[in-house]
Each structure stands twice: as C-alpha cells, then as structure tokens.
C-alpha positions, 0 to 999 in steps of 0.5 A, a space after each residue: 118454277 115447279 113443272 108438276 104444277 103444270 100437270 096438276 093444272 092441265 092434266 094429260 094434255 102436258 107431259 112433265 119431263 125432267 127439264 121441259 114440258 111436252 104439250 100432247 095437243 097443239 090445240 091447247 098451246 095458247 091456253 098453256 102459254 097464257 099460263 106460262 106468261 104468268 111467271 115468265 117474261 119473254 119468249 127467249 127462243 123458238 127452236 125448230 127441229 125437222 124430224 120428217 114427217 114432223 116438226 118439233 117446236 121448242 119454245 124457250 121462255 125466260 124470267 128476268 128476275 132470276 134467269 130461270 128458263 122453261 122449255 115447252 115442246 110441241 110437235 106438229 105434222 108437216 103441212 099442219 099449222 099451229 097458232 101464233 103466240 105473238 099476241 102473248 109474247 111479242 118477242 115471238 113475232 120475229 121467232 115465228 117468221 124465222 121458223 116460217 122463212 127457214 122451215 115453212 112452219 105456218 103460224 095461224 093469226 100471226 100479224 106479219 107472217 112473211 120471210 124475214 132473212 130470205 128473199 120473198 121469191 126464194 124457192 122453198 125453206 132451206 132448213 128442211 131436211 128435204 130441201 134441194 140445193 139447186 145450181 141456182 141457189 148455189 149461185 145465189 149463195 156463192 157456194 159455187 165460187 171457186 177459190 
C-alpha cells in the first residue's frame, strides 16, 4: 500500500512518514481507520507510549494476504479521550482495554471499557511514567519478597 494515497485522500490531517502515518487531529481517527479497513484485515497491535504530558498511540494494522503492515500514530494529551475503533476492527476491543488498564487512556464508545489485567480496585495505571509503587503494591505483586 502506498502511504502517499492517504495524503491524497486526507490532505493535511495526515502526515506521511517513511514507514508510518501520523494523524494530526484525533477527531479524524474513525474516518482514517475506516479507510485503512478497506485494505487491512486486522488491528494487529495497539502500542501506547507515555511521553508526558502526551500519549502516543501506535495502531498497527495487518493484512492476511501478504502480511503487509501499516502503522498509524495518534497523539493525545494526558486526560483527553479518544474514540474506540472496536466497531471497525473488533480486535481493538482487548487492545483498548489493555491501554486503559495499564495507561489510563479512555476510549469513548468502547463496548466494555474496564480493566483486563489488573483487579478493578487497583490504584492507578502502572505503565504511566508518573505511577508510584507503594508498599501495598510491592506486597501485592511480590516485589517485597526476600529470597
């Protein structure tokens, strides 16, 4: 897939880089993802990077026929919400839940946005750079064990 096709189709809202697309405005996420869905079968992975005060969301799409991948990067500010793409790519369901659980990224219109790995009463989101490991967490995780 030629990334330049996205520049032609979406103009200034996408920036075409060497090996990925950068979406400048999160409000166009669903429109761009619907276009990606024409050529790609699955959301292979959603990787989140916390770069305070922003989150970088890396959506990696894959095509079954030739294993080609496409990476779409979107940035949001800490505390901002972003639309769920799980109604377009069902595989986004658990990926978005994991991003919520570990980073606290909120996906609007997600069908079941709740923790997927940690208990519901877990304090905070452990992969955020500002997460503080308390004695209670050390005990719960076993980090306080002496061998």
